C-alpha positions as CSV (number, residue, x, y, z in Angstrom):
1,M,-14.2,-7.2,17.1
2,A,-16.3,-10.4,16.1
3,S,-14.0,-10.8,13.0
4,S,-10.7,-10.8,14.8
5,A,-12.1,-13.3,17.4
6,R,-13.0,-15.6,14.5
7,R,-9.6,-15.2,12.8
8,R,-8.1,-15.8,16.2
9,H,-10.0,-18.9,16.8
10,A,-9.4,-20.4,13.3
11,G,-5.6,-19.8,13.9
12,C,-5.7,-21.6,17.0
13,A,-7.7,-24.5,15.6
14,G,-5.0,-25.0,13.0
15,E,-7.5,-25.1,9.9
16,W,-5.9,-25.0,6.4
17,A,-7.6,-25.0,3.0
18,A,-5.7,-27.1,0.7
19,V,-6.3,-26.4,-3.1
20,S,-4.6,-28.4,-5.7
21,G,-3.7,-27.9,-9.6
22,A,-6.9,-29.3,-10.6
23,G,-9.2,-27.2,-8.4
24,A,-10.0,-29.8,-5.9
25,W,-9.8,-28.7,-2.4
26,R,-10.5,-29.6,1.3
27,V,-10.0,-28.2,4.6
28,E,-7.3,-30.0,7.0
29,A,-6.7,-29.3,10.7
30,A,-2.8,-29.0,10.5
31,G,-0.1,-28.4,13.2
32,K,2.8,-26.4,13.0
33,H,5.2,-29.3,13.1
34,Q,3.2,-31.2,10.3
35,L,3.1,-28.2,8.1
36,M,7.1,-27.3,8.6
37,R,7.6,-31.2,7.3
38,R,5.0,-30.8,4.6
39,T,6.4,-27.5,3.1
40,G,9.6,-27.6,4.6
41,L,9.3,-24.2,6.1
42,P,10.8,-22.6,9.2
43,A,8.9,-21.8,12.2
44,R,9.4,-18.0,11.5
45,D,7.8,-18.2,8.1
46,L,4.6,-19.9,9.8
47,R,4.2,-17.3,12.2
48,A,4.1,-14.7,9.3
49,L,0.8,-16.5,8.2
50,D,-0.6,-16.3,11.6
51,P,-4.1,-14.3,11.2
52,A,-3.8,-13.2,14.8
53,L,-0.3,-11.6,14.5
54,S,0.5,-8.7,12.2
55,Y,3.4,-8.9,10.2
56,P,4.7,-6.6,7.1
57,S,3.9,-7.6,3.3
58,S,6.4,-10.2,2.1
59,I,6.6,-12.6,-0.7
60,M,9.2,-15.2,0.3
61,G,10.8,-18.0,-2.0
62,R,12.1,-21.3,-0.3
63,D,13.5,-24.1,-1.3
64,R,10.2,-26.0,-1.3
65,A,7.5,-23.2,-0.9
66,V,6.7,-19.7,-1.6
67,V,5.3,-17.7,1.4
68,V,2.9,-14.9,0.3
69,N,1.7,-12.6,3.0
70,L,0.0,-9.4,1.2
71,E,-2.9,-7.9,3.2
72,R,-5.5,-10.1,3.3
73,V,-3.7,-13.0,1.2
74,R,-1.7,-15.4,3.4
75,A,-0.8,-18.5,1.6
76,V,1.7,-21.1,1.2
77,I,2.5,-22.3,-2.5
78,T,3.8,-25.3,-3.2
79,A,4.7,-27.1,-6.4
80,A,1.4,-29.0,-6.1
81,E,-1.0,-27.2,-4.0
82,V,-1.8,-24.0,-2.0
83,L,-2.3,-23.9,1.6
84,V,-4.6,-21.2,3.0
85,P,-5.0,-20.6,6.8
86,A,-8.1,-19.8,8.3
87,P,-10.4,-20.6,5.5
88,R,-13.7,-20.3,7.4
89,D,-13.1,-16.7,8.1
90,P,-15.5,-14.3,5.6
91,A,-12.5,-12.1,4.6
92,V,-10.3,-15.4,3.5
93,A,-13.2,-17.3,1.9
94,P,-13.4,-15.4,-1.4
95,L,-9.7,-16.1,-2.0
96,V,-10.3,-19.7,-1.8
97,R,-13.1,-19.4,-4.0
98,E,-10.9,-17.7,-6.6
99,L,-8.1,-20.3,-6.0
100,R,-10.4,-23.0,-6.9
101,A,-12.1,-21.3,-9.8
102,R,-8.9,-20.0,-11.5
103,L,-6.7,-23.4,-10.9
104,A,-9.3,-25.7,-12.3
105,A,-9.8,-23.4,-15.4
106,S,-6.0,-23.5,-16.0
107,P,-4.9,-26.2,-18.6
108,A,-2.3,-28.8,-17.2
109,P,1.1,-27.6,-17.3
110,P,3.7,-29.4,-19.9
111,Q,6.5,-31.1,-18.8
112,V,8.9,-28.9,-16.8
113,S,12.4,-28.1,-18.4
114,F,15.5,-26.6,-17.1
115,T,18.5,-25.3,-18.5
116,S,22.0,-26.4,-17.1
117,E,25.1,-23.8,-17.5
118,D,26.0,-24.9,-20.7
119,G,22.1,-24.0,-21.9
120,A,21.2,-27.4,-22.9
121,A,18.1,-29.1,-22.1
122,E,18.2,-31.8,-19.6
123,D,14.4,-32.8,-18.8
124,G,14.5,-35.7,-21.8
125,G,11.6,-33.9,-23.3
126,E,11.0,-30.8,-25.5
127,L,11.4,-27.5,-24.9
128,P,8.3,-25.5,-24.6
129,P,8.0,-22.3,-26.9
130,R,9.5,-19.4,-25.2
131,R,8.7,-15.8,-25.6
132,G,10.6,-13.8,-28.2
133,G,13.1,-11.2,-27.0
134,G,13.6,-10.7,-23.1
135,G,11.1,-7.8,-22.7
136,G,8.2,-9.1,-24.7
137,G,4.7,-10.0,-23.6
138,D,1.8,-7.4,-23.3
139,G,0.5,-8.0,-19.8
140,N,-0.9,-10.2,-17.3
141,G,-1.3,-13.7,-18.3
142,K,-5.0,-15.2,-17.8
143,D,-5.9,-19.0,-16.4
144,G,-2.3,-19.8,-16.4
145,Q,-1.3,-18.9,-20.0
146,A,2.4,-17.6,-20.2
147,L,2.6,-13.7,-20.8
148,G,3.0,-13.0,-24.4
149,S,2.9,-16.6,-25.7
150,D,0.7,-20.0,-25.6
151,K,3.2,-21.4,-23.0
152,V,1.3,-22.3,-19.7
153,L,2.9,-21.1,-16.5
154,P,4.0,-23.3,-13.9
155,F,1.3,-24.2,-11.0
156,E,3.3,-22.0,-8.2
157,F,3.2,-18.6,-10.9
158,R,-0.6,-19.4,-11.7
159,A,-1.3,-19.7,-7.9
160,L,0.8,-16.5,-7.2
161,E,-1.0,-14.7,-10.0
162,V,-4.4,-15.4,-8.4
163,C,-3.1,-14.1,-4.7
164,L,-1.8,-11.0,-6.4
165,E,-4.4,-10.1,-8.3
166,F,-6.9,-10.8,-5.2
167,A,-4.5,-8.4,-3.1
168,C,-4.4,-5.6,-5.6
169,K,-8.1,-5.8,-6.4
170,S,-8.8,-5.6,-2.5
171,L,-6.8,-2.6,-2.4
172,E,-8.1,-0.8,-5.5
173,Q,-11.7,-1.6,-4.4
174,E,-11.1,0.3,-1.0
175,T,-9.4,3.0,-2.8
176,C,-12.5,3.5,-5.2
177,T,-14.6,3.6,-2.3
178,L,-12.6,6.1,-0.5
179,E,-12.6,8.1,-3.7
180,K,-16.4,8.0,-3.8
181,E,-16.8,9.2,-0.1
182,A,-14.0,11.6,0.0
183,Y,-14.5,13.9,-3.2
184,P,-18.1,14.8,-2.4
185,A,-17.4,15.4,1.5
186,L,-14.5,17.7,0.7
187,D,-16.4,19.8,-1.7
188,E,-19.4,20.1,0.8
189,L,-16.5,21.4,3.2
190,S,-15.4,23.6,0.8
191,S,-18.5,25.5,0.4
192,N,-19.7,25.1,4.0
193,V,-17.1,24.9,6.7
194,S,-18.9,23.2,9.7
195,T,-17.8,21.0,12.6
196,L,-19.6,18.2,11.0
197,N,-18.0,18.5,7.7
198,L,-14.5,19.2,9.4
199,E,-15.2,15.4,11.1
200,R,-16.0,13.7,8.1
201,V,-12.9,14.9,6.2
202,R,-10.7,14.0,9.4
203,Q,-12.0,10.7,9.3
204,I,-11.7,10.2,5.7
205,K,-8.0,11.5,6.0
206,S,-7.0,8.9,8.4
207,R,-8.4,6.1,6.1
208,L,-6.4,7.8,3.5
209,V,-3.1,7.7,5.6
210,V,-4.0,3.9,6.3
211,I,-4.4,2.5,3.0
212,S,-1.8,4.5,1.5
213,G,0.5,2.6,3.8
214,R,-0.9,-0.5,2.9
215,V,-0.5,0.1,-0.8
216,Q,3.1,1.3,-0.4
217,K,4.0,-1.9,1.4
218,V,2.7,-3.9,-1.4
219,R,4.4,-1.8,-4.0
220,D,7.7,-2.1,-2.1
221,E,7.8,-5.9,-1.9
222,L,7.1,-6.2,-5.4
223,E,9.9,-3.6,-6.3
224,H,12.1,-5.9,-4.2
225,L,11.4,-8.9,-5.9
226,L,11.8,-7.1,-9.5
227,D,15.2,-5.8,-8.1
228,D,16.5,-9.3,-6.9
229,D,16.8,-11.9,-9.4
230,I,18.2,-14.3,-6.7
231,D,14.8,-14.2,-5.0
232,M,12.7,-14.5,-8.3
233,A,14.8,-17.8,-9.0
234,A,14.0,-19.2,-5.6
235,M,10.4,-19.1,-6.7
236,H,10.7,-21.5,-9.6
237,L,9.9,-24.5,-7.7
238,S,8.6,-26.7,-10.2
239,E,11.8,-26.3,-12.2
240,K,13.7,-26.9,-9.0
241,L,12.2,-30.2,-8.4
242,A,12.8,-31.2,-11.9
243,Y,16.6,-30.4,-12.1
244,Q,17.0,-32.2,-8.6
245,A,15.0,-35.4,-9.9
246,A,17.6,-35.1,-13.0
247,D,20.5,-34.5,-11.2
248,S,19.7,-37.6,-8.8
249,Q,19.0,-39.9,-11.8
250,S,22.3,-38.6,-13.3
251,S,24.1,-39.4,-9.8
252,R,22.6,-42.8,-9.8
253,F,23.6,-43.4,-13.5
254,A,27.0,-42.4,-12.6
255,A,27.2,-44.6,-9.6
256,D,26.4,-47.7,-11.8
257,N,29.1,-47.0,-14.3
258,E,32.7,-46.9,-13.1
259,P,34.1,-43.5,-13.9
260,S,36.7,-42.9,-16.1
261,E,39.8,-40.5,-16.0
262,F,38.2,-37.9,-18.0
263,D,35.0,-38.4,-15.4
264,E,37.3,-37.6,-12.6
265,E,38.8,-34.5,-14.2
266,R,35.5,-33.2,-15.0
267,D,34.2,-33.6,-11.2
268,G,37.1,-31.8,-9.9
269,E,36.2,-29.0,-12.2
270,V,32.8,-29.0,-10.9
271,E,33.9,-29.3,-7.6
272,E,36.1,-26.4,-7.8
273,E,33.4,-24.2,-9.6
274,G,30.6,-25.2,-6.8
275,G,33.4,-23.9,-4.1
276,S,34.0,-20.7,-5.9
277,S,30.4,-19.8,-6.1
278,E,29.6,-21.0,-2.3
279,G,27.8,-18.4,-0.6
280,G,25.7,-17.2,-3.5
281,G,22.8,-19.4,-2.4
282,Y,19.2,-17.9,-3.1
283,G,19.5,-15.6,-0.2
284,N,16.2,-16.8,1.3
285,G,17.6,-20.1,3.0
286,T,17.1,-22.3,-0.1
287,S,19.1,-25.2,-0.7
288,A,18.8,-25.6,-4.6
289,A,21.5,-27.7,-6.5
290,A,24.3,-25.4,-7.9
291,G,24.1,-24.7,-11.4
292,F,20.3,-24.4,-11.5
293,T,19.6,-21.3,-13.6
294,P,15.9,-20.9,-14.3
295,K,14.7,-18.3,-16.7
296,I,12.9,-15.5,-14.6
297,D,11.2,-13.6,-17.6
298,E,7.8,-15.0,-17.4
299,L,7.9,-14.3,-13.2
300,E,9.4,-10.9,-14.0
301,I,6.7,-10.0,-16.3
302,L,4.0,-11.4,-14.0
303,L,5.5,-9.4,-11.0
304,E,6.1,-6.0,-13.5
305,S,2.4,-6.0,-14.2
306,Y,0.8,-6.2,-10.8
307,F,3.5,-3.4,-9.8
308,V,2.1,-1.4,-12.5
309,Q,-1.3,-2.0,-11.1
310,T,-0.2,-1.4,-7.4
311,D,1.6,1.9,-8.4
312,G,-1.5,3.0,-10.3
313,T,-3.6,2.3,-7.1
314,L,-0.9,4.6,-5.0
315,N,-1.3,7.0,-7.7
316,K,-4.9,7.6,-7.2
317,L,-4.2,7.9,-3.5
318,N,-1.4,10.3,-4.1
319,T,-4.0,12.5,-6.3
320,L,-6.7,12.2,-3.6
321,R,-4.0,13.3,-0.9
322,E,-2.9,16.6,-3.1
323,Y,-6.9,17.3,-3.2
324,V,-7.2,16.9,0.5
325,D,-4.3,19.2,1.1
326,D,-5.5,21.6,-1.3
327,T,-8.7,21.5,0.1
328,E,-7.1,22.5,3.7
329,D,-5.2,25.1,2.2
330,Y,-8.5,26.7,0.7
331,I,-10.0,26.2,4.2
332,N,-7.0,27.7,5.9
333,I,-7.0,30.8,3.5
334,M,-10.9,31.1,4.2
335,L,-10.1,31.2,8.0
336,D,-7.5,33.5,7.3
337,E,-9.6,36.0,5.6
338,K,-12.3,35.5,8.5
339,Q,-9.9,36.4,10.8
340,N,-8.4,39.1,8.8
341,Q,-12.1,40.7,8.9
342,L,-12.6,39.9,12.4
343,L,-9.1,42.0,13.1
344,Q,-10.4,44.7,11.0
345,M,-13.6,45.0,13.1
346,G,-11.6,45.0,16.2
347,I,-9.9,48.1,15.2
348,M,-12.7,49.8,14.1
349,L,-14.5,49.1,17.5
350,S,-11.2,50.1,19.4
351,T,-10.8,53.1,17.8
352,G,-14.8,54.2,18.5
353,T,-14.2,53.3,21.9
354,L,-11.1,55.5,21.9
355,V,-13.1,58.5,20.6
356,V,-16.2,58.2,22.6
357,S,-13.8,57.9,25.6
358,A,-12.3,61.1,24.9
359,A,-15.5,62.8,24.4
360,I,-16.8,61.5,27.7
361,A,-13.4,63.0,29.2
362,V,-14.3,66.2,27.9
363,T,-18.2,66.1,29.2
364,G,-16.5,65.2,32.5
365,V,-14.5,68.3,32.4
366,F,-17.5,70.2,32.0
367,G,-19.3,68.6,34.7
368,M,-17.0,69.8,37.4
369,N,-18.2,71.8,40.2
370,I,-16.6,75.0,39.2
371,T,-18.1,78.3,38.1
372,I,-17.2,79.4,34.4
373,P,-19.1,82.1,32.5
374,L,-20.4,79.4,29.9
375,Y,-22.8,78.3,32.5
376,D,-24.6,81.6,32.7
377,K,-25.6,81.6,28.9
378,G,-28.7,79.0,29.5
379,V,-30.1,76.1,27.8
380,G,-28.9,77.4,24.4
381,A,-25.4,77.1,24.9
382,F,-26.0,73.4,26.6
383,W,-26.9,72.1,23.1
384,Q,-24.3,73.8,21.0
385,V,-21.5,72.4,23.2
386,T,-23.1,69.0,23.2
387,G,-23.5,69.2,19.2
388,G,-19.8,70.3,19.3
389,I,-18.7,67.6,21.1
390,V,-20.7,64.8,19.0
391,G,-19.5,66.3,15.9
392,A,-15.9,66.6,16.8
393,T,-16.1,62.8,18.1
394,A,-17.3,61.9,14.8
395,A,-15.0,63.7,12.8
396,I,-11.9,62.4,14.8
397,Y,-13.5,58.8,14.0
398,L,-13.7,59.3,10.3
399,V,-10.2,60.8,10.2
400,A,-8.9,57.9,12.1
401,L,-10.8,55.3,9.5
402,L,-9.3,57.1,6.8
403,C,-5.6,57.0,8.1
404,Y,-6.3,53.3,8.5
405,R,-7.5,52.7,4.9
406,R,-4.5,54.6,3.2
407,S,-1.9,53.0,5.6
408,G,-3.3,49.5,4.7
409,I,-4.2,48.6,7.9
410,L,-8.1,48.4,6.7
411,Q,-9.1,47.6,3.2
């Protein structure tokens, strides 16, 4: 409750931690409209970052920023800085420290290049070395190094990597903690079915359902991004800015020179191509220039590495869920066995009661106030009759049990 109150207070105060590419950071008090002008985000995207509200996990690429909302990780990533809300919250402070350490240790990225529709480099500089092949690379880059090569990732990808790693590690730690508590409790319940052990397992199962749902949401969001090349292209903020800058420079150069007849024809063709591709966009409200086609290989491999990690965490939870289900089945089998034993005992007691009731009925017949020759034979006849009734009762009871056993009612 106290932590929730601190988060609500921090969200109302509008405090944000701004971490730059060099690892420098500061805490700022920024309002909603100021953030909208600073990042170009609409108000609904900023509401998804409010710590007092609960929104589903999502990673959204916009024109000038990437909005990250994964469990405890809430951040706005631009091409030059990372904005984290409520930095004084104890749950958020480790993320800010991780961003400072990782971004400060990362080398500065080289000059950003982009590729036009004809595949030519248009940044005026050398193209940095790229990976060989479309599926190369051997896992997650570290401290801003590119996946499978010595190319440095752009700032937004390095910041996104820190956010993804923090979210995946927190979920994995919660999973490991739950495993350490769950397996001994389930084994104890298997050996001793008691109210205390049942309550412990019930709480563990509730936590398992909650954590599984959270991990599943993160996994689904990463899978959605991997399946949508347009969303991944929208997250290339540095290349998008470089493309827009180069496009504006070429526009100014064209304005200073009188266009020739060939230029007019080429402009007409470009307008026709832009009109035919209208509506393609980026699917996330971005306004990138037409013809911007970034290479999404590095981002795709980055997302795939954390998708695999999240999928592994989900597999651990599924294994634990299966173990819980197996334990429940075992407990149900044990309870069914106990119930069968109680039913058999009830059958035996009911049969004994029936036989004894029959003996009592015979005794009642002999106790009637009528005269029969048997009464004149003295005390010896009394014991003979009594012994005969008891023996007949026991014999009938044993015969009944034998019949039950042969028919399978009793084991």
